[in-house]
C-alpha positions, -999 to +999 in steps of 0.1 A: +300-641-404+330-633-382+339-601-364+368-586-345+360-566-314+378-538-296+368-525-261+356-489-262+346-484-226+325-494-197+294-475-186+266-476-161+245-502-180+272-522-198+304-526-218+308-511-253+328-526-281+337-517-316+329-546-339+345-549-374+327-574-396+343-595-424+324-572-448+343-542-432+310-530-417+318-513-384+292-514-356+290-504-319+279-533-297+269-527-261+269-558-239+244-550-212+251-558-176+225-585-169+230-580-132+215-545-137+191-550-166+179-585-155+151-567-136+133-566-170+120-599-183+129-612-217+095-603-230+096-568-216+132-563-230+121-574-265+090-552-266+110-522-253+138-526-278+113-530-307+098-496-297+132-480-294+142-494-328+113-474-344+125-441-330+140-418-356+157-384-350+189-368-365+205-368-331+196-404-321+221-431-331+202-457-350+195-490-332+205-516-357+196-548-338+194-564-304+199-599-291+192-618-259+199-653-247+203-668-213+227-645-194+234-623-225+218-591-239+234-571-267+223-538-283+239-529-317+242-493-330+257-475-359+294-469-351+303-433-341+340-427-351+348-400-327+337-419-296+320-408-265+318-374-249+331-388-217+363-400-234+367-367-252+365-347-219+386-371-198+411-383-224+440-379-199+423-400-173+413-427-198+449-431-208+455-450-176+479-425-160+468-409-127+492-381-133+478-372-167+456-342-165+430-339-193+432-304-208+397-288-208+381-284-242+385-250-260+354-229-252+343-230-289+341-268-287+322-265-254+298-241-271+291-264-300+286-295-279+265-277-254+242-265-282+235-300-293+227-322-263+239-333-229+247-371-228+262-377-263+283-396-287+301-374-313+295-384-349+317-380-379+313-342-381+312-338-343+275-333-343+259-345-310+244-380-313+226-396-284+231-432-276+221-455-248+187-437-248+158-455-232+180-481-215+177-468-179+141-480-176+154-516-180+179-514-151+177-522-114+170-489-096+200-494-073+224-485-101+213-449-099+231-447-065+264-449-084+283-417-077+289-413-115+251-411-119+241-393-088+263-363-096+240-354-125+208-357-104+191-325-093+189-320-055+151-324-054+153-357-073+183-369-053+166-363-019+131-376-027+139-401-055+112-384-076+110-388-113+131-365-134+114-333-147+123-307-173+139-286-146+160-315-133+171-321-169+182-284-170+202-291-138+220-321-154+227-300-184+244-273-162+265-300-145+276-313-179+285-278-191+307-274-161+323-307-169+330-296-204+345-263-192+367-278-165+375-313-176+365-324-141+340-352-134+309-339-117+317-358-085+347-334-082+327-302-086+328-281-055+296-265-041+302-228-048+282-196-049+278-182-085+302-154-077+329-180-069+322-204-097+339-182-123+371-182-103+370-220-099+365-225-137+393-201-144+416-220-121+408-253-139+419-238-172+452-223-184+442-211-218+417-186-229+395-176-199+409-141-198+410-138-236+374-141-243+343-132-223+323-159-241+338-185-218+327-164-189+292-163-204+291-201-208+301-204-171+272-181-162+248-203-181+261-234-163+257-216-130+221-206-137+212-241-149+227-258-118+209-237-093+198-256-062+162-245-065+143-257-096+123-225-096+156-205-102+165-226-132+155-214-167+134-235-191+154-255-216+143-232-245+157-203-226+190-221-221+192-228-258+185-192-265+213-180-243+237-205-259+226-194-294+231-158-284+267-166-274+272-184-307+257-155-327+281-131-310+310-153-322+296-153-358+291-115-358+327-110-347+339-132-375+322-110-401+328-076-384+353-053-401+386-050-383+394-015-394+389+012-419+407+014-452 
């Protein structure tokens, strides 16, 4: 069976392609960087991928198959037609023009994506679908020094190289939320006090910041999540509750009467 391939992007653990089979079946194929994943032996890689292949969750992109040979490791997933979250946020930068400025997503899109999950691919209905899950454990630890990766790491993890915790996950979520709101990669986020963060986010947008306080509320959630001290960050269930509260306020406005007859 033959297939045509289209480059979708390059990430921290490999290169991703869209593969169209003769049968018109469309798949996502990730060609892992052996220089980074070669730290895991062939046996370890196979056992790990067999375990990953048994994972099932509505927000996990199904692992269809994997392949390894000398100098080659491929991981095959269901194809996600709307691409990666990174490409959605940084569409202007991905177009190849340095002068192109990716317009930040509308706050309602930020709200929906934030409610689902942090590192996502967007499925057919723009529900959040996680891919590349469980691959980091196969990589050489030196790849985590990549600025693109370090930017999401909480200060306590970055300084001590400790394992991630639930509170460091909350920090990464806060960084991602700021990325959604501004269209700026985390490596470009300035270190600001919470009182100044609102002004910076506003400066990065030219649309609806002054028109709706829900955007201001989302910025406040991002600020709380990305607090320097882990003790100051909320638990993830509290974060979700705050986001759902913002979402509920939108729904209530939609059904509220606009005037008296």
